[in-house]
All heavy atoms as an XYZ file, in Angstrom:
918
protein
N     -18.718     17.896      3.720
C     -20.113     17.736      4.067
C     -20.940     17.854      2.793
O     -20.874     18.856      2.112
C     -20.545     18.805      5.055
C     -19.678     18.946      6.265
S     -19.937     17.566      7.326
C     -18.582     17.724      8.436
N     -21.698     16.835      2.500
C     -22.419     16.837      1.241
C     -23.662     17.711      1.274
O     -24.109     18.164      0.253
C     -22.751     15.403      0.825
O     -23.359     14.715      1.868
N     -24.215     17.994      2.421
C     -25.351     18.900      2.502
C     -26.665     18.179      2.329
O     -26.732     16.953      2.298
N     -27.746     18.941      2.174
C     -29.069     18.335      2.078
C     -29.257     17.601      0.766
O     -28.556     17.832     -0.207
C     -30.002     19.540      2.172
C     -29.197     20.712      1.767
C     -27.777     20.390      2.130
N     -30.229     16.713      0.753
C     -30.523     15.971     -0.467
C     -29.762     14.661     -0.508
O     -29.288     14.154      0.485
N     -29.674     14.103     -1.711
C     -28.989     12.834     -1.892
C     -27.489     12.985     -1.635
O     -26.902     14.007     -1.964
C     -29.197     12.323     -3.322
C     -30.645     11.928     -3.572
O     -31.319     11.544     -2.594
O     -31.082     12.007     -4.722
N     -26.870     11.930     -1.087
C     -25.429     11.996     -0.909
C     -24.733     11.986     -2.267
O     -25.236     11.437     -3.239
C     -25.098     10.733     -0.106
C     -26.262      9.834     -0.275
C     -27.447     10.700     -0.577
N     -23.580     12.620     -2.306
C     -22.831     12.696     -3.554
C     -22.262     11.324     -3.903
O     -21.898     10.544     -3.025
C     -21.711     13.715     -3.422
N     -22.161     11.056     -5.193
C     -21.559      9.820     -5.672
C     -20.048      9.891     -5.429
O     -19.445     10.957     -5.482
C     -21.839      9.672     -7.167
C     -21.258      8.431     -7.776
C     -21.409      8.385     -9.282
O     -21.855      9.368     -9.880
O     -21.043      7.348     -9.845
N     -19.433      8.744     -5.176
C     -17.990      8.683     -4.961
C     -17.376      7.824     -6.048
O     -17.789      6.677     -6.248
C     -17.652      8.104     -3.575
C     -18.257      8.971     -2.482
C     -16.148      7.970     -3.392
C     -18.097      8.415     -1.089
N     -16.404      8.389     -6.768
C     -15.699      7.643     -7.814
C     -14.199      7.710     -7.538
O     -13.719      8.623     -6.873
C     -16.009      8.169     -9.232
C     -17.478      8.005     -9.563
C     -15.593      9.610     -9.378
N     -13.478      6.734     -8.067
C     -12.040      6.681     -7.831
C     -11.283      7.475     -8.885
O     -11.577      7.394    -10.076
C     -11.561      5.233     -7.835
C     -10.130      5.103     -7.382
C      -9.771      3.692     -7.001
O     -10.633      2.846     -6.828
N      -8.491      3.442     -6.851
N     -10.289      8.232     -8.423
C      -9.412      8.986     -9.325
C      -8.350      8.032     -9.858
O      -7.832      7.207     -9.123
C      -8.716     10.134     -8.576
C      -9.637     11.232     -8.176
S      -8.919     12.543     -7.158
C      -7.196     12.477     -7.429
N      -8.010      8.190    -11.134
C      -6.999      7.321    -11.723
C      -5.919      8.093    -12.473
O      -4.831      7.579    -12.677
C      -7.655      6.332    -12.670
C      -8.681      5.458    -11.985
C      -8.639      4.056    -12.483
N      -9.671      3.254    -11.883
C      -9.452      2.415    -10.882
N      -8.260      2.297    -10.370
N     -10.433      1.706    -10.388
N      -6.211      9.325    -12.890
C      -5.275     10.072    -13.717
C      -4.264     10.841    -12.866
O      -4.623     11.480    -11.868
C      -6.021     11.061    -14.615
C      -6.998     10.436    -15.608
C      -7.723     11.521    -16.382
C      -6.262      9.503    -16.554
N      -3.017     10.802    -13.292
C      -1.936     11.473    -12.567
C      -2.206     12.965    -12.431
O      -1.946     13.551    -11.387
C      -0.617     11.227    -13.295
C       0.576     11.809    -12.559
C       1.884     11.388    -13.234
N       3.006     11.728    -12.378
C       3.655     12.884    -12.430
N       3.289     13.803    -13.299
N       4.666     13.122    -11.626
N      -2.751     13.575    -13.463
C      -2.997     15.021    -13.408
C      -3.998     15.389    -12.314
O      -3.924     16.457    -11.735
C      -3.444     15.552    -14.762
C      -4.814     15.097    -15.196
C      -5.257     15.799    -16.478
N      -6.550     15.324    -16.870
C      -6.790     14.619    -17.963
N      -5.813     14.336    -18.795
N      -8.005     14.214    -18.239
N      -4.933     14.489    -12.026
C      -5.887     14.734    -10.940
C      -5.194     14.693     -9.574
O      -5.494     15.492     -8.686
C      -7.026     13.717    -10.977
C      -7.883     13.859    -12.223
O      -7.927     14.971    -12.792
O      -8.505     12.859    -12.632
N      -4.262     13.749     -9.415
C      -3.504     13.659     -8.170
C      -2.629     14.905     -7.996
O      -2.526     15.452     -6.901
C      -2.627     12.403     -8.155
C      -3.381     11.144     -7.872
C      -4.013     10.446     -8.891
C      -3.463     10.633     -6.591
C      -4.707      9.279     -8.640
C      -4.161      9.464     -6.325
C      -4.785      8.791     -7.352
N      -1.998     15.340     -9.078
C      -1.149     16.538     -9.024
C      -1.971     17.781     -8.699
O      -1.531     18.649     -7.938
C      -0.399     16.728    -10.339
C       0.662     15.666    -10.647
C       1.238     15.900    -12.042
C       1.756     15.646     -9.604
N      -3.168     17.879     -9.262
C      -4.042     19.018     -8.972
C      -4.468     19.013     -7.503
O      -4.512     20.056     -6.849
C      -5.260     18.996     -9.883
N      -4.768     17.825     -6.971
C      -5.182     17.723     -5.565
C      -4.055     18.139     -4.629
O      -4.299     18.610     -3.517
C      -5.627     16.296     -5.250
N      -2.823     18.001     -5.084
C      -1.680     18.385     -4.263
C      -1.678     19.883     -3.970
O      -1.080     20.322     -2.991
C      -0.375     17.972     -4.956
C       0.781     17.918     -4.000
O       0.613     17.600     -2.829
N       1.955     18.247     -4.480
N      -2.369     20.666     -4.786
C      -2.461     22.102     -4.554
C      -3.573     22.492     -3.598
O      -3.742     23.671     -3.305
N      -4.316     21.530     -3.105
C      -5.433     21.820     -2.204
C      -5.012     21.852     -0.749
O      -3.842     22.002     -0.409
N      -5.996     21.693      0.131
C      -5.740     21.705      1.568
C      -5.138     20.369      1.996
O      -5.491     19.321      1.464
C      -7.027     21.967      2.336
C      -7.572     23.349      2.108
C      -8.789     23.590      2.956
C      -9.304     25.007      2.744
N     -10.500     25.241      3.551
N      -4.271     20.431      2.979
C      -3.516     19.261      3.441
C      -3.755     19.063      4.930
O      -3.696     20.019      5.700
C      -2.044     19.514      3.149
C      -1.079     18.481      3.582
C       0.331     18.877      3.185
N       0.467     18.986      1.752
C       0.969     18.024      0.971
N       1.400     16.914      1.512
N       1.052     18.191     -0.322
N      -4.018     17.817      5.322
C      -4.201     17.496      6.741
C      -3.341     16.278      7.075
O      -3.755     15.142      6.868
C      -5.670     17.213      7.039
N      -2.114     16.504      7.571
C      -1.254     15.369      7.927
C      -1.704     14.720      9.238
O      -2.016     15.414     10.205
C       0.126     15.992      8.061
C      -0.113     17.430      8.307
C      -1.450     17.784      7.725
N      -1.756     13.421      9.236
C      -2.096     12.634     10.416
C      -1.010     11.570     10.580
O      -0.269     11.300      9.640
C      -3.464     11.955     10.231
C      -4.629     12.916     10.163
S      -4.967     13.599     11.784
C      -5.438     15.249     11.371
N      -0.913     10.933     11.732
C       0.153      9.930     11.920
C       0.090      8.744     10.949
O       1.124      8.241     10.534
C      -0.057      9.451     13.357
C      -0.749     10.589     14.029
C      -1.612     11.219     12.975
N      -1.103      8.327     10.543
C      -1.224      7.160      9.672
C      -1.323      7.479      8.192
O      -1.121      6.605      7.348
N      -1.642      8.718      7.848
C      -1.842      9.105      6.451
C      -1.825     10.619      6.338
O      -1.826     11.328      7.339
C      -3.179      8.565      5.919
C      -4.361      9.038      6.707
C      -4.974     10.240      6.417
C      -4.847      8.290      7.762
C      -6.049     10.699      7.166
C      -5.920      8.729      8.522
C      -6.519      9.943      8.220
N      -1.824     11.096      5.090
C      -1.995     12.523      4.811
C      -3.239     12.635      3.939
O      -3.395     11.880      2.976
C      -0.770     13.107      4.069
C      -1.017     14.561      3.703
C       0.476     12.976      4.910
N      -4.119     13.547      4.269
C      -5.321     13.787      3.471
C      -5.142     15.077      2.683
O      -4.795     16.104      3.251
C      -6.554     13.897      4.365
C      -7.864     14.304      3.665
C      -8.334     13.201      2.728
C      -8.930     14.638      4.682
N      -5.374     14.999      1.376
C      -5.388     16.179      0.515
C      -6.810     16.354      0.007
O      -7.433     15.384     -0.431
C      -4.458     15.998     -0.690
C      -3.010     15.627     -0.435
C      -2.293     15.377     -1.753
C      -2.320     16.717      0.340
N      -7.321     17.567      0.055
C      -8.667     17.845     -0.450
C      -8.614     19.117     -1.284
O      -8.078     20.136     -0.845
C      -9.694     18.011      0.696
C     -11.066     18.371      0.146
C      -9.783     16.750      1.523
N      -9.169     19.038     -2.492
C      -9.228     20.202     -3.377
C     -10.616     20.279     -3.991
O     -11.072     19.342     -4.638
C      -8.197     20.095     -4.495
C      -8.186     21.309     -5.416
C      -7.238     21.134     -6.587
N      -7.749     20.205     -7.582
C      -8.525     20.564     -8.605
N      -8.898     21.804     -8.760
N      -8.928     19.654     -9.475
N     -11.289     21.404     -3.763
C     -12.593     21.639     -4.391
C     -12.361     21.862     -5.886
O     -11.461     22.613     -6.268
C     -13.280     22.831     -3.767
N     -13.172     21.235     -6.723
C     -12.955     21.306     -8.173
C     -13.542     22.559     -8.814
O     -13.230     22.869     -9.934
C     -13.540     20.069     -8.851
C     -12.734     18.819     -8.594
C     -13.143     17.699     -9.509
N     -14.568     17.464     -9.518
C     -15.206     16.689     -8.652
N     -14.546     16.081     -7.686
N     -16.512     16.528     -8.731
N     -14.410     23.272     -8.143
C     -15.009     24.504     -8.679
C     -15.823     24.260     -9.946
O     -15.844     25.086    -10.844
C     -13.923     25.565     -8.953
C     -13.005     25.873     -7.793
C     -13.727     26.439     -6.582
O     -14.755     27.077     -6.715
N     -13.193     26.182     -5.407
N     -16.461     23.099    -10.030
C     -17.396     22.859    -11.128
C     -18.760     22.533    -10.512
O     -18.914     22.516     -9.303
C     -16.897     21.747    -12.067
C     -16.659     20.423    -11.352
O     -17.061     20.283    -10.186
O     -16.063     19.526    -11.961
N     -19.746     22.310    -11.327
C     -21.098     22.057    -10.815
C     -21.336     20.593    -10.485
O     -22.443     20.220    -10.120
C     -22.131     22.540    -11.836
C     -22.117     24.054    -11.971
O     -21.737     24.725    -10.991
O     -22.488     24.563    -13.048
N     -20.326     19.766    -10.635
C     -20.443     18.331    -10.385
C     -20.268     18.062     -8.888
O     -19.256     18.413     -8.297
C     -19.375     17.590    -11.193
C     -19.556     16.088    -11.154
O     -20.548     15.614    -10.556
O     -18.709     15.388    -11.738
N     -21.280     17.442     -8.253
C     -21.222     17.154     -6.818
C     -20.478     15.854     -6.517
O     -20.308     15.480     -5.368
C     -22.640     17.049     -6.246
C     -23.357     18.377     -6.175
C     -24.735     18.262     -5.547
N     -24.856     17.345     -4.420
C     -24.564     17.649     -3.151
N     -24.094     18.834     -2.855
N     -24.733     16.766     -2.201
N     -20.013     15.158     -7.549
C     -19.334     13.887     -7.356
C     -18.060     14.074     -6.538
O     -17.271     14.963     -6.805
C     -18.970     13.262     -8.720
O     -20.158     13.099     -9.481
C     -18.289     11.928     -8.555
N     -17.892     13.213     -5.542
C     -16.651     13.190     -4.772
C     -15.715     12.216     -5.472
O     -16.118     11.112     -5.813
C     -16.890     12.656     -3.357
C     -17.380     13.663     -2.386
S     -17.388     12.958     -0.733
C     -19.134     12.857     -0.460
N     -14.490     12.651     -5.694
C     -13.501     11.737     -6.259
C     -12.476     11.444     -5.175
O     -12.134     12.309     -4.378
C     -12.823     12.343     -7.482
C     -13.794     12.569     -8.613
C     -13.135     12.896     -9.918
N     -12.196     14.007     -9.805
C     -11.552     14.520    -10.844
N     -11.736     14.032    -12.056
N     -10.708     15.521    -10.667
N     -11.995     10.207     -5.157
C     -11.028      9.810     -4.140
C      -9.910      9.013     -4.798
O     -10.137      8.245     -5.728
C     -11.704      9.005     -3.005
C     -12.297      7.714     -3.497
C     -10.748      8.755     -1.861
N      -8.692      9.279     -4.331
C      -7.528      8.557     -4.831
C      -6.675      8.101     -3.658
O      -6.732      8.668     -2.570
N      -5.880      7.069     -3.901
C      -5.050      6.484     -2.854
C      -3.642      6.331     -3.396
O      -3.457      5.929     -4.540
C      -5.570      5.095     -2.455
C      -7.052      5.069     -2.248
C      -7.908      4.694     -3.279
C      -7.610      5.438     -1.034
C      -9.279      4.694     -3.105
C      -8.977      5.436     -0.849
C      -9.804      5.055     -1.883
O     -11.157      5.058     -1.714
N      -2.663      6.619     -2.572
C      -1.286      6.394     -2.968
C      -0.452      6.017     -1.748
O      -0.656      6.545     -0.657
C      -0.698      7.633     -3.691
O       0.612      7.336     -4.124
C      -0.681      8.848     -2.818
N       0.425      5.056     -1.965
C       1.333      4.596     -0.918
C       2.693      4.394     -1.590
O       2.799      3.624     -2.535
C       0.853      3.282     -0.268
C       1.787      2.855      0.853
C      -0.571      3.421      0.267
N       3.711      5.098     -1.114
C       5.017      5.031     -1.761
C       5.798      3.788     -1.323
O       5.465      3.133     -0.337
C       5.868      6.270     -1.428
O       6.183      6.252     -0.044
C       5.132      7.548     -1.778
N       6.872      3.517     -2.050
C       7.720      2.360     -1.742
C       8.440      2.512     -0.409
O       8.929      1.531      0.137
C       8.744      2.146     -2.860
C       8.118      1.614     -4.125
C       9.176      1.309     -5.162
C       8.519      0.740     -6.414
N       9.526      0.404     -7.434
N       8.499      3.737      0.116
C       9.113      3.948      1.433
C       8.340      3.221      2.529
O       8.894      2.882      3.568
C       9.143      5.440      1.780
C      10.069      6.260      0.934
C       9.983      7.724      1.369
C      10.715      8.624      0.419
N      10.554     10.034      0.785
N       7.056      2.993      2.292
C       6.205      2.350      3.299
C       6.509      0.860      3.413
O       6.425      0.289      4.486
C       4.713      2.597      2.980
C       3.805      1.800      3.891
C       4.411      4.076      3.083
N       6.873      0.227      2.310
C       7.178     -1.201      2.363
C       7.096     -1.835      0.987
O       6.971     -1.152     -0.032
N       7.152     -3.160      0.991
C       7.074     -3.889     -0.280
C       5.639     -3.890     -0.810
O       4.741     -3.299     -0.204
C       7.630     -5.314     -0.112
C       6.814     -6.143      0.857
O       5.671     -5.815      1.166
N       7.398     -7.223      1.339
N       5.415     -4.527     -1.936
C       4.105     -4.497     -2.599
C       2.995     -5.041     -1.704
O       1.886     -4.507     -1.702
C       4.163     -5.288     -3.906
N       3.278     -6.063     -0.942
C       2.267     -6.645     -0.062
C       1.826     -5.624      0.986
O       0.628     -5.423      1.228
C       2.814     -7.926      0.611
C       1.840     -8.457      1.643
C       3.114     -8.987     -0.426
N       2.777     -4.950      1.593
C       2.485     -3.958      2.624
C       1.743     -2.772      2.010
O       0.753     -2.272      2.577
C       3.785     -3.499      3.320
C       3.536     -2.334      4.246
C       4.412     -4.659      4.069
N       2.202     -2.297      0.848
C       1.550     -1.149      0.198
C       0.115     -1.484     -0.188
O      -0.791     -0.668      0.010
C       2.338     -0.718     -1.045
C       3.679     -0.120     -0.717
C       4.324      0.567     -1.903
N       4.326     -0.161     -3.141
C       5.295     -0.982     -3.560
N       6.355     -1.193     -2.787
N       5.206     -1.584     -4.719
N      -0.126     -2.672     -0.725
C      -1.489     -3.066     -1.102
C      -2.382     -3.199      0.121
O      -3.552     -2.813      0.084
C      -1.482     -4.358     -1.906
C      -0.973     -4.149     -3.306
O      -1.102     -3.061     -3.864
N      -0.375     -5.175     -3.880
N      -1.837     -3.709      1.215
C      -2.617     -3.816      2.449
C      -3.003     -2.431      2.960
O      -4.133     -2.196      3.391
C      -1.814     -4.574      3.502
C      -2.580     -4.798      4.768
C      -1.886     -5.790      5.673
N      -2.610     -5.866      6.920
C      -2.044     -5.797      8.099
N      -0.738     -5.684      8.218
N      -2.770     -5.852      9.188
N      -2.053     -1.499      2.881
C      -2.329     -0.125      3.309
C      -3.401      0.507      2.425
O      -4.303      1.181      2.922
C      -1.032      0.693      3.259
C      -1.171      2.077      3.797
S      -1.466      2.060      5.564
C      -2.270      3.626      5.765
N      -3.334      0.274      1.118
C      -4.351      0.834      0.214
C      -5.728      0.237      0.507
O      -6.728      0.952      0.451
C      -3.975      0.599     -1.246
C      -2.930      1.576     -1.738
C      -2.783      1.516     -3.228
C      -1.547      0.743     -3.554
N      -1.184      0.749     -4.952
N      -5.780     -1.042      0.834
C      -7.071     -1.652      1.194
C      -7.651     -0.992      2.442
O      -8.855     -0.736      2.517
C      -6.911     -3.157      1.414
C      -6.828     -3.950      0.137
C      -7.020     -5.440      0.381
N      -6.088     -6.008      1.329
C      -4.884     -6.490      1.032
N      -4.446     -6.453     -0.207
N      -4.118     -7.005      1.971
N      -6.789     -0.695      3.423
C      -7.253     -0.022      4.642
C      -7.759      1.381      4.321
O      -8.785      1.809      4.840
C      -6.132      0.045      5.673
C      -5.694     -1.331      6.153
C      -4.658     -1.241      7.231
N      -5.380     -1.358      8.500
C      -4.940     -0.905      9.651
N      -3.787     -0.293      9.722
N      -5.649     -1.060     10.745
N      -7.035      2.105      3.457
C      -7.454      3.451      3.079
C      -8.776      3.427      2.320
O      -9.639      4.278      2.538
C      -6.361      4.141      2.250
C      -5.060      4.458      2.978
C      -4.031      5.011      1.999
C      -5.280      5.402      4.141
N      -8.949      2.449      1.429
C     -10.219      2.333      0.686
C     -11.378      2.053      1.630
O     -12.459      2.627      1.489
C     -10.124      1.239     -0.380
C      -9.402      1.673     -1.627
C      -9.606      0.706     -2.778
N      -9.026     -0.592     -2.524
C      -7.790     -0.953     -2.874
N      -7.008     -0.099     -3.494
N      -7.342     -2.157     -2.611
N     -11.154      1.174      2.617
C     -12.208      0.865      3.592
C     -12.571      2.117      4.396
O     -13.751      2.385      4.651
C     -11.763     -0.265      4.514
N     -11.564      2.883      4.787
C     -11.811      4.139      5.515
C     -12.648      5.098      4.682
O     -13.616      5.678      5.169
C     -10.483      4.820      5.841
C      -9.803      4.495      7.143
C      -8.451      5.194      7.195
C     -10.645      4.885      8.319
N     -12.255      5.279      3.428
C     -12.959      6.218      2.555
C     -14.407      5.785      2.323
O     -15.315      6.603      2.359
C     -12.222      6.349      1.224
N     -14.620      4.495      2.091
C     -15.982      3.985      1.880
C     -16.866      4.270      3.079
O     -18.042      4.591      2.954
C     -15.953      2.474      1.637
C     -15.942      2.061      0.209
C     -16.256      0.592      0.035
N     -15.524     -0.295      0.927
C     -14.328     -0.831      0.664
N     -13.732     -0.561     -0.459
N     -13.755     -1.635      1.524
N     -16.276      4.153      4.266
C     -17.028      4.335      5.498
C     -17.267      5.809      5.833
O     -18.346      6.181      6.281
C     -16.252      3.661      6.638
C     -16.953      3.649      7.953
C     -16.141      2.914      8.998
O     -15.552      1.868      8.686
O     -16.100      3.405     10.135
N     -16.266      6.659      5.621
C     -16.310      8.022      6.132
C     -16.728      9.083      5.108
O     -17.377     10.057      5.475
C     -14.942      8.408      6.696
C     -14.433      7.502      7.785
S     -15.417      7.570      9.277
C     -15.091      9.219      9.790
N     -16.323      8.946      3.866
C     -16.569     10.022      2.896
C     -18.040     10.297      2.604
O     -18.405     11.462      2.457
C     -15.804      9.773      1.599
C     -14.304     10.019      1.663
C     -13.682      9.833      0.295
C     -13.966     11.375      2.224
N     -18.911      9.286      2.509
C     -20.309      9.628      2.212
C     -20.915     10.596      3.229
O     -21.690     11.479      2.870
C     -21.025      8.275      2.249
C     -19.972      7.283      1.920
C     -18.704      7.835      2.524
N     -20.536     10.471      4.478
C     -21.110     11.313      5.527
C     -20.282     12.571      5.799
O     -20.828     13.637      6.040
C     -21.228     10.500      6.819
C     -21.965     11.216      7.913
C     -22.145     10.343      9.137
O     -22.156      9.115      8.994
O     -22.285     10.908     10.233
N     -18.945     12.453      5.752
C     -18.085     13.547      6.192
C     -17.291     14.206      5.064
O     -16.618     15.206      5.309
C     -17.106     13.050      7.262
C     -17.775     12.493      8.469
N     -18.382     13.283      9.419
C     -17.960     11.214      8.872
C     -18.895     12.508     10.368
N     -18.657     11.258     10.058
N     -17.319     13.645      3.866
C     -16.527     14.191      2.765
C     -17.120     15.470      2.198
O     -18.234     15.864      2.522
N     -16.369     16.120      1.341
C     -16.767     17.376      0.730
C     -17.268     17.100     -0.691
O     -16.494     16.663     -1.545
C     -15.565     18.326      0.710
C     -15.825     19.770      0.338
C     -16.769     20.429      1.326
C     -14.509     20.528      0.312
N     -18.552     17.346     -0.942
C     -19.127     17.109     -2.263
C     -18.481     18.047     -3.280
O     -18.197     19.202     -2.983
C     -20.634     17.327     -2.234
N     -18.216     17.522     -4.477
C     -17.607     18.331     -5.525
C     -16.120     18.562     -5.324
O     -15.565     19.519     -5.848
N     -15.473     17.672     -4.566
C     -14.043     17.835     -4.282
C     -13.298     16.540     -4.559
O     -13.883     15.463     -4.615
C     -13.831     18.244     -2.830
N     -11.987     16.690     -4.743
C     -11.100     15.540     -4.878
C     -10.453     15.288     -3.523
O      -9.970     16.216     -2.880
C      -9.999     15.818     -5.907
C     -10.548     15.936     -7.316
O     -11.679     15.478     -7.561
O      -9.831     16.479     -8.176
N     -10.446     14.026     -3.100
C      -9.831     13.621     -1.835
C      -8.715     12.633     -2.172
O      -8.957     11.683     -2.918
C     -10.837     12.907     -0.933
C     -12.057     13.715     -0.614
N     -13.033     13.988     -1.540
C     -12.454     14.306      0.535
C     -13.986     14.713     -0.968
N     -13.657     14.921      0.293
N      -7.533     12.844     -1.647
C      -6.424     11.913     -1.845
C      -5.905     11.495     -0.483
O      -5.609     12.339      0.368
C      -5.278     12.539     -2.678
C      -4.115     11.571     -2.788
C      -5.767     12.925     -4.061
N      -5.817     10.180     -0.276
C      -5.260      9.628      0.954
C      -3.879      9.061      0.638
O      -3.754      8.185     -0.215
C      -6.172      8.539      1.514
C      -7.454      9.040      2.151
C      -8.465      7.915      2.291
C      -7.167      9.658      3.499
N      -2.867      9.584      1.303
C      -1.495      9.142      1.101
C      -1.079      8.354      2.335
O      -1.033      8.903      3.438
C      -0.550     10.350      0.901
C      -1.023     11.212     -0.260
C       0.883      9.867      0.687
C      -0.303     12.541     -0.368
N      -0.796      7.072      2.148
C      -0.413      6.216      3.268
C       0.957      6.580      3.813
O       1.855      6.923      3.063
N       1.094      6.494      5.131
C       2.363      6.760      5.795
C       2.871      5.488      6.462
O       2.114      4.535      6.667
C       2.192      7.835      6.869
C       1.970      9.214      6.327
C       1.846     10.189      7.444
N       2.738     11.322      7.203
C       2.817     12.363      7.992
N       2.092     12.406      9.091
N       3.619     13.348      7.704
N       4.147      5.518      6.835
C       4.784      4.356      7.455
C       4.000      3.775      8.622
O       3.817      2.581      8.706
C       6.183      4.731      7.947
C       7.261      4.231      7.022
O       7.035      3.320      6.251
N       8.421      4.835      7.108
N       3.532      4.607      9.526
C       2.856      4.105     10.718
C       1.434      3.626     10.488
O       0.824      3.034     11.365
N       0.885      3.857      9.309
C      -0.518      3.547      9.051
C      -0.863      2.081      9.040
O      -1.982      1.699      9.380
N       0.073      1.244      8.688
C      -0.237     -0.184      8.563
C      -0.393     -0.836      9.935
O      -1.176     -1.761     10.106
C       0.820     -0.903      7.683
C       0.282     -2.218      7.161
C       2.127     -1.082      8.395
C      -0.773     -2.076      6.123
N       0.329     -0.330     10.937
C       0.242     -0.918     12.282
C      -0.839     -0.273     13.137
O      -1.198     -0.812     14.165
C       1.590     -0.765     13.027
C       2.718     -1.567     12.436
C       3.510     -0.780     11.409
O       3.397      0.465     11.387
O       4.226     -1.400     10.618
N      -1.346      0.891     12.724
C      -2.326      1.614     13.547
C      -3.659      0.869     13.589
O      -4.083      0.267     12.619
C      -2.549      3.019     13.004
C      -1.310      3.890     13.173
C      -1.559      5.284     12.713
N      -2.182      6.125     13.711
C      -1.577      6.579     14.797
N      -0.353      6.225     15.054
N      -2.209      7.369     15.637
N      -4.302      0.980     14.727
C      -5.626      0.399     14.909
C      -6.612      1.075     13.949
O      -6.557      2.290     13.748
C      -6.066      0.604     16.363
C      -7.399     -0.031     16.654
O      -7.571     -1.223     16.321
O      -8.275      0.673     17.194
N      -7.501      0.297     13.344
C      -8.431      0.845     12.354
C      -9.349      1.903     12.974
O      -9.658      2.905     12.343
C      -9.254     -0.276     11.706
C      -9.991      0.170     10.492
C      -9.335      0.342      9.286
C     -11.347      0.439     10.547
C     -10.004      0.773      8.152
C     -12.032      0.873      9.425
C     -11.355      1.035      8.221
N      -9.762      1.690     14.210
C     -10.619      2.678     14.889
C      -9.880      4.001     15.062
O     -10.471      5.073     14.935
C     -11.080      2.137     16.247
N      -8.585      3.928     15.308
C      -7.776      5.135     15.439
C      -7.652      5.844     14.092
O      -7.754      7.069     14.011
C      -6.395      4.780     15.996
C      -5.465      5.920     16.361
C      -6.134      6.867     17.351
C      -4.184      5.374     16.949
N      -7.461      5.077     13.014
C      -7.416      5.667     11.678
C      -8.744      6.350     11.345
O      -8.765      7.423     10.746
C      -7.107      4.598     10.623
C      -5.672      4.082     10.561
C      -5.573      2.934      9.574
C      -4.709      5.182     10.197
N      -9.844      5.730     11.737
C     -11.177      6.300     11.502
C     -11.309      7.647     12.221
O     -11.785      8.628     11.634
C     -12.237      5.319     12.002
C     -13.653      5.739     11.700
C     -14.683      4.763     12.251
N     -14.496      3.413     11.759
C     -14.299      2.346     12.554
N     -14.251      2.473     13.860
N     -14.169      1.155     12.033
N     -10.873      7.698     13.466
C     -10.919      8.940     14.240
C     -10.042     10.009     13.601
O     -10.432     11.173     13.505
C     -10.453      8.676     15.690
O     -11.273      7.651     16.242
C     -10.545      9.924     16.541
N      -8.853      9.603     13.141
C      -7.940     10.551     12.491
C      -8.536     11.091     11.195
O      -8.382     12.278     10.893
C      -6.590      9.893     12.221
C      -5.785      9.632     13.472
C      -4.528      8.830     13.213
O      -4.290      8.376     12.073
O      -3.759      8.646     14.171
N      -9.214     10.242     10.417
C      -9.810     10.710      9.164
C     -10.943     11.689      9.445
O     -11.073     12.716      8.768
C     -10.301      9.545      8.306
C     -10.898      9.928      6.952
C      -9.905     10.747      6.128
C     -11.332      8.711      6.177
N     -11.742     11.410     10.460
C     -12.817     12.340     10.820
C     -12.230     13.696     11.215
O     -12.696     14.745     10.778
C     -13.653     11.762     11.959
C     -14.894     12.584     12.283
C     -15.785     11.945     13.320
N     -16.308     10.671     12.867
C     -16.098      9.509     13.492
N     -15.375      9.458     14.592
N     -16.607      8.387     13.026
N     -11.161     13.671     12.005
C     -10.486     14.895     12.433
C      -9.890     15.632     11.232
O     -10.008     16.855     11.118
C      -9.389     14.539     13.438
C      -8.626     15.701     13.991
C      -7.588     15.198     14.998
C      -6.671     16.303     15.444
N      -5.624     15.796     16.339
N      -9.263     14.902     10.313
C      -8.654     15.515      9.124
C      -9.717     16.135      8.223
O      -9.522     17.245      7.695
C      -7.851     14.470      8.352
N     -10.854     15.478      8.055
C     -11.924     16.017      7.219
C     -12.493     17.292      7.828
O     -12.779     18.254      7.111
C     -13.022     14.968      7.003
C     -12.656     13.853      6.026
C     -13.651     12.707      6.127
C     -12.583     14.374      4.605
N     -12.643     17.326      9.156
C     -13.118     18.548      9.804
C     -12.127     19.679      9.613
O     -12.517     20.826      9.420
C     -13.335     18.301     11.300
C     -14.584     17.524     11.620
C     -14.736     17.344     13.110
C     -15.944     16.483     13.432
N     -16.057     16.226     14.889
N     -10.851     19.356      9.659
C      -9.799     20.365      9.507
C      -9.822     20.994      8.111
O      -9.704     22.211      7.974
C      -8.431     19.719      9.777
C      -7.264     20.661      9.666
C      -5.971     19.919      9.965
C      -4.770     20.802      9.734
N      -3.514     20.083      9.970
N      -9.997     20.202      7.073
C      -9.948     20.740      5.709
C     -11.269     21.387      5.285
O     -11.273     22.214      4.389
C      -9.517     19.686      4.659
C      -8.112     19.212      4.923
C     -10.491     18.531      4.601
N     -12.365     21.040      5.929
C     -13.661     21.624      5.568
C     -13.757     23.059      6.089
O     -14.427     23.889      5.512
C     -14.820     20.746      6.078
C     -16.145     21.470      5.986
C     -14.879     19.454      5.300
N     -13.045     23.377      7.180
C     -13.061     24.739      7.724
C     -12.710     25.785      6.723
O     -12.044     25.676      5.793
C     -12.071     24.856      8.879
C     -12.616     24.317     10.152
C     -11.754     24.733     11.292
N     -10.955     23.565     11.692
C      -9.761     23.667     12.236
N      -9.194     24.807     12.412
N      -9.112     22.606     12.610
């Protein structure tokens, strides 16, 4: 939850060390993905988001399609429901590519509520 005032800016994470650090945060497994959230403990309100889909999910076409779905979810949900000043990582799972997008949206909202507690 970004709180009062302007919504926090959202930028994409690219460095491996950021993904590894987020792995030490809170975890919310869902059927279509796993959400990792780690508060950075700095004064920067920027939300960072990263996406990863392993080769277990499928070939490059399937993995890229899953990442596009995860990016669309994050664009839609994080400005309103994300945690300002935190890193968010969405890890695609096998069942995520076939799941209905509305169901993924509901799961992400549920996962964000779980980690914000």
